N, C-alpha and C positions, 0 to 999 in steps of 0.2 A: 218575337223578332228573331230573324235568322242570326246565327252566331257570326257569320261573315260580316253582316251589316253592323252588328254590335262592335265587332273587332275594328272595323274601319272608323267608326265614330269614336271609339275609345282612343285609338292612336292618332286620329286627326287632332283632337284637343291636347293630347299628351305631348305630341311633337311641337305644337305651337307654344305650349307652356314651357317646354324645354328651351326653345329658341329664345323666348323672352327672358328666362332666368339666366341663360348664357350671356345675353346682351347686358343684363344687369351686372353680372360679375365682371365682365370686361370693362364696362363703364366705370365701375368703382376702381379697378386696377389702373385704368387710364388716368382718372382724376388724381389718384394717389401718386402716380408717377410724375405728375407736374410739380410735386413738392420737392424741395431739396432732400436728397437721400443718397446713401452710399450705394455702391455697386452691389454689395451683399443684400441690402434691403430690396433693391430693384429685382434681383434674381429670386429672392424669396417670394415676392409678389407673383412673379411668373410661375414659380413652382406651385404656388397655391392655386392659381388658375387651372393648371393641368391636374392637380391633385383632386380638386373638387369634382371634376368629371371623370376621374380615374383614367386619365389620358397620358400620364407621365411616361409609362413604359413604351407606349406606341410612339409618342413624340421622340423620345430618346433614340429609339430604334431607327427612326426615319431621318432625324435631323441632328442628333447628338447635342451640340452645344446650345445653350439658351440664348435666344436673340428675340428681343421684344417684337420686332416686325414679323419675324418668322412664326412666333407663337400666335400672334394675332391672325396672320393669314391661315394658319393651321386650324384655329378654332372658329374662324368666321367663314372662310371661303373654300376650304379643302374638301372636295366632294368625296374623297376616299376616307375621310373621317366621319363616321356615322353620327357623331355628336356635334358636328359643326353646325353653325346657324344655317348655312346653305343646305346641308343634308336634312335638317329638321324642317325647314320651310318647304323643301321639295316633297318630303314624305307627308307633311300635313296636306299639301295641295293634292297629291296623288290619292290619299285616302278620301279627301273631299270629293274628288272626281268620281271615285268608285261608288259613292252613295249620293250622287246628285239628286236622285229622286226622293231621297229622304230629307235632304236639306232644303231650306228655302233658297230662292234665287239670290237673295242678299248675302247669305252665308257663303254660298259657293263663289260668288263674284268677289267677296272680300278675300277669301283664301287664295283664289286664282290671281287676283290683282297683286296681292302681297308678294307672291312668288315672282311674278313678272317684273314688278317694280324693283324688287330687291336685286334682281339680275342687272337691271339698268343702272342702279346705284353703284354696284360693284364695278361695272364697266366704266363708269364716270370717275372711278378712283376715290369715292367718298371715304372709304376706309383709310386711305393714306392721307387725304386732305383734312378730314375732320371726323375722326373715329367716334367721338361722343355724339355727333349728329346722327350717324348711322345707327348707333345703339339706341338712341332715343326713338328713332323711327321704328325700329323693330319692336320696342316696348309699346309704342302707340298702336301699331298694327295688331298686336296681340290683344290690347284693350279693345280695339275696334271689333275684332272677331268675337270676343266674349259678349260685348254689348249687342251686336247684331244678332247673335245666337239667342240671348235672353229676350231681346225685343221683338223677334219675328217668328221663332220656332214654337210649335205646339209643345207644351210641357208634358211630354209623354216619355216612353222608354228611350227613344232616341236622344232626347234632351238629357235624360238621366245618365246615359253612357258617356255623353260628352262631359258631363260634370265629374263623373267618376275618374275619367282619364286625367282631367285637369287637376283635381285636388290630390290625386295620388302622386302625380309628378311634382306638384308644388310642395307637398310635405317632404318628399325625398330631397328636393333641392334646398329647402330651408335647413334641413338637418345637416346636409353636407356643408353648407356655408358656415353654419355654427361650429361644426366639428373642426374645420380648418382653422378658424379663428381662436377657438377655445381649447384646442387639443393639448395645450401646454398646462392647463389647470389639472394638477395631479389628483389622484384618488385621496379622499379624506379631507380635501380643502372645502370648508363650509363657507357660507355667505359672509360670516364675520371676518374670516381670514382674507377673503377676496376684498372685502370692503377696507380692511386694514392696509392691504397692499396698495389699493387705490389711494387711500389717504396719505400713505408714505410717498407715493408718486407726486401727489399734490404738494406735499410739504417741501419737496425738492424743487419746486417751481422757481424759486429765487435763484437757485444754483444752475439749473438746467432748463430754462424756459422752453427751449426748442424741442427737447425730448417730451415734455409734457404736452406741448402743442401738437406734436406729431402723434402721440398716443391718443389724444382727444380726437384728432382728425380721423385716425384709423377706426375708432369706435363709431364715429359719426358716419364713416363710409359704410360700415357694416349695416347700420340702420338705414341709410339711404338706399342701399342695394335692394332692400325689401320695402321701400317706400314707408319707412317707419320712423324717420327722424322727427317729423312734426308730431306724430302720434306719441313718441316717447316723451317729448316736452310737455304735451298735454296731460299725459297720465301721471308722470312722476314729478314734473316741475322741479327738476334737480339736475345736477351735473350728471354726465353720462357715466354710469357705473356698470362694470362688467356683469355682475350678478343680476342687475335689473334688466339689462339687455337680454340675458338668457331667459329671465322670467317672461318678458314681453313676447319673445319669439318662440317660446315653448308652451307656456300655459295660459297666456292671455286669451280669454274666450272671444272677445270682440275685436281682436287683431286679425285681419283677413289672412295673413300669411303665417300665423303661428301654427305650431304643430297641432295643438288642440283644435283650432278652428278648421284646419284642413281635414283632419280625421273625422271631426263631427259632421262636416258638410258632405264628405265622402260617404259616411255611413247613412246619412239622410237619403242620399240618392240610391245607395245600395239597397236600403230597406224597401224602396219602391219597386225594385226589379227582382227582389228575392224570390226564389222558388224552393221546392222541396230539397233538391240536392245541394243547395247552398248553405245548409245549416252550419257546417264547419267554418265556412268563410265568414258568416255572420257572427259566430262566436269569437273568431279571431279579431275582427274589427271592433266588436262590442267591448271586448276586454281591453283592447288598446285605448279606445275612447274613454272608458271608465277610469283607467289608470291615469290618463292625462287630466281628466276632469277633477280628480280628487288629489292629485299630487301637489307637493309644495316644493318650491325651488330649493329650500334648505336641504331637503331630503335628496334631491337630484345632485346637488353640489357635494353632499356627503358621499354619495355613491361614486362620484367622479364624472364630470361632464362628458369626457371623451368616451368612457365606458358606456354611459347612458345613451349617447347619440349613436354609437356603433350598434348597440342593441336595438335601438329604434329603427335604424336603417334595415337591419336584418328582418325585423318584424313587418315593416311596411312593404319590403320587397316580397316577403312571404305572402302577405295579403294580396299583393298584385298578382303573384303566381296562382293563388287560389281563385281569384276573380277570373283569370284567364282560363283556368280549368273548368270553372262552372258555367261561364257565359260566352267565352270568346273562342277563336280558332285555336286548337291545341298547338303548342309551340313547335312540335315536330312537323305538323302540317304547314304552319306559317313559314 
């Protein structure tokens, strides 16, 4: 396969995955904002949105003060923001158009219709009237594109590059989401300490029921942002505990959006397209997969969740760079 074709397929799926994950994070923030909260809590939620996508500096340079409507417009519809949902859907559609001969008609029509319909929804002011409905629509269209891809495309190299882009982006986004929520857990805090802190919070329920309810809702929101709330209940049959949320979203093998699951499925696709020059890339990915496969959450918490997730992000981005060097258009040419 030509590097240019592989590059378009890789970014087609990666941009669609990014649009979906952005919609998930925005929806969680919007649902949380409907709860009674202080101005400081509301602003912290908006900062988290910008921080996850590393947009804080650009937003402050353009707009200065935090305003919920302005932040939502910036992340959803601002065409000058390369990480906005509009920019991602447009890029996904343009990459699809460039390789129409490689895709099935159903895949192309899904990507094209998604872009056109999204523009119509923005003109109808759905973002202002019902933000949650718009975010659900974006998630549904991403599900639809993946389903059509799996259901109609030949499972060859083209399909593998679509999967590589999707799982690489998903791993990156899951790690960013976790880091923003868990960054306050300091180095040296193990699972027992986290569990003790959670128990202390529960013991305070009689005195501050609203604080406990808010904390429970926020942890629930983190799980819902990756469609893991029902999964958590099924796996743990327990109250939501921070260290178990981390375990589910980092190490759980059969959780579709866990870091391990993303890296394992990424490597499965990468192994099918591997060539002689990609030995270093395969070693990078294989080592990361093995470490996640045999890690324990107690060891990760002992190291410090923030430090662990920052290191993971560096490694997954380095892996993406190696994939680009081995298979795709060089960054300078792109």
